[in-house]
C-alpha positions in Angstrom: 11.5 -34.8 19.9 12.4 -31.9 20.8 10.3 -28.7 19.9 11.7 -25.4 19.8 10.0 -21.9 20.3 9.1 -20.1 17.4 11.9 -17.6 17.7 10.9 -14.5 18.3 10.4 -11.7 15.6 12.9 -8.3 16.2 10.9 -5.1 15.6 12.8 -2.7 14.1 12.7 1.0 15.4 9.7 3.6 14.9 12.2 5.3 12.7 13.2 2.1 10.1 9.5 1.1 9.9 9.2 5.1 8.8 12.3 4.7 6.1 10.5 2.0 4.5 7.1 3.7 4.2 9.1 6.9 2.7 10.5 4.5 0.2 7.3 2.6 -0.4 5.2 5.8 -0.8 8.9 6.1 -3.7 8.3 3.8 -5.0 4.3 4.1 -5.3 4.3 7.1 -6.8 6.9 5.9 -9.7 4.8 3.4 -10.6 1.3 5.6 -10.9 2.8 8.4 -13.3 4.4 5.1 -15.5 1.4 3.9 -15.9 -0.6 6.9 -16.2 2.5 7.7 -19.0 1.4 4.4 -20.4 -2.3 5.5 -20.2 -2.0 8.4 -22.5 0.3 7.2 -24.5 -2.6 3.9 -25.7 -5.3 6.6 -25.2 -3.0 8.4 -28.1 -3.5 5.3 -30.1 -5.3 6.0 -32.9 -7.4 2.0 -34.5 -8.1 1.2 -37.1 -11.1 -1.6 -36.0 -13.8 -2.2 -34.3 -11.6 -4.7 -32.8 -8.5 -2.6 -31.9 -11.0 -0.4 -30.5 -12.7 -3.4 -27.9 -8.5 -4.0 -27.4 -7.6 -0.4 -26.2 -10.6 0.1 -25.0 -10.0 -3.0 -22.6 -6.2 -2.0 -22.0 -7.5 1.2 -20.9 -9.7 -0.1 -18.4 -6.9 -2.3 -16.9 -4.8 0.9 -16.5 -7.4 2.6 -15.1 -7.8 0.0 -12.5 -4.4 -0.3 -12.0 -4.4 3.5 -11.2 -6.8 3.3 -8.6 -5.3 0.1 -6.4 -2.2 2.3 -7.1 -3.4 6.0 -5.5 -5.6 4.5 -2.8 -2.0 2.5 -2.0 -0.7 5.8 -1.6 -3.7 6.7 0.4 -2.9 4.0 2.6 0.7 4.6 2.8 0.2 8.7 3.3 -2.3 8.2 6.1 -0.1 5.2 8.1 2.9 8.0 8.1 1.1 10.1 8.9 -0.9 8.1 12.4 3.2 7.2 12.9 4.3 10.8 13.0 1.7 11.2 15.4 1.7 8.6 17.9 4.6 5.5 16.9 3.3 2.2 15.5 0.5 1.7 18.0 -2.8 0.4 17.3 -5.4 3.2 16.4 -7.8 0.9 18.2 -6.4 -0.1 21.9 -3.0 2.1 21.6 -0.7 -1.2 22.4 2.0 -1.5 20.2 1.4 -3.3 16.4 3.4 -6.5 16.3 6.4 -7.1 14.3 5.0 -9.9 12.2 2.2 -7.6 11.3 4.1 -4.8 10.3 6.3 -7.1 8.4 3.6 -9.0 6.5 1.4 -5.1 6.1 4.1 -2.1 6.4 1.0 -0.2 6.1 -0.5 -1.0 9.1 -1.6 1.1 12.2 -3.8 -1.4 13.8 -3.2 -4.6 15.9 -3.9 -7.8 15.0 -7.1 -8.1 17.2 -7.3 -5.3 15.5 -6.8 -6.3 11.6 -10.2 -4.5 9.4 -11.2 -2.5 11.2 -8.3 0.6 9.5 -11.1 1.6 7.0 -12.8 3.5 8.7 -9.9 4.8 11.3 -9.2 9.1 10.5 -6.1 10.3 10.9 
C-alpha cells in the first residue's frame, strides 16, 4: 500500500488575504446593520400580554448577543488588517510566516499555530 504525502497548501499573497479580510469586514458590517435594524423593529413592537413581552425580551436579548458577537468579529478583522498592513501575515509573537492552512481556517489570525490562543493580549 502506497502512502501519499499530504498535498502542500498553496499560500495566497498578502494582497489576496487582505482582499478577503476587506470583504469579510464589509459582510460583517452589513450583518451588523441588519441585526441592529431588527433590534429596533422588535424593541418598537407593542405587546398585548406578559407572554408576548417575555418573548420580545428574549428576542431582544438574542439580538443583543448577536450584535455583540458581530462587533467582536469586526474588531478582530480590523486588528488583523492593521497588523497585516504593517507587518504582513507573520506571527505577532515569533515573527514566522503564518501557515496557509491556519489563515484558511481563521483569516483573522495574527499568530502561527504554535502561538494560537495568544492573540487576545496582543496590541496592534
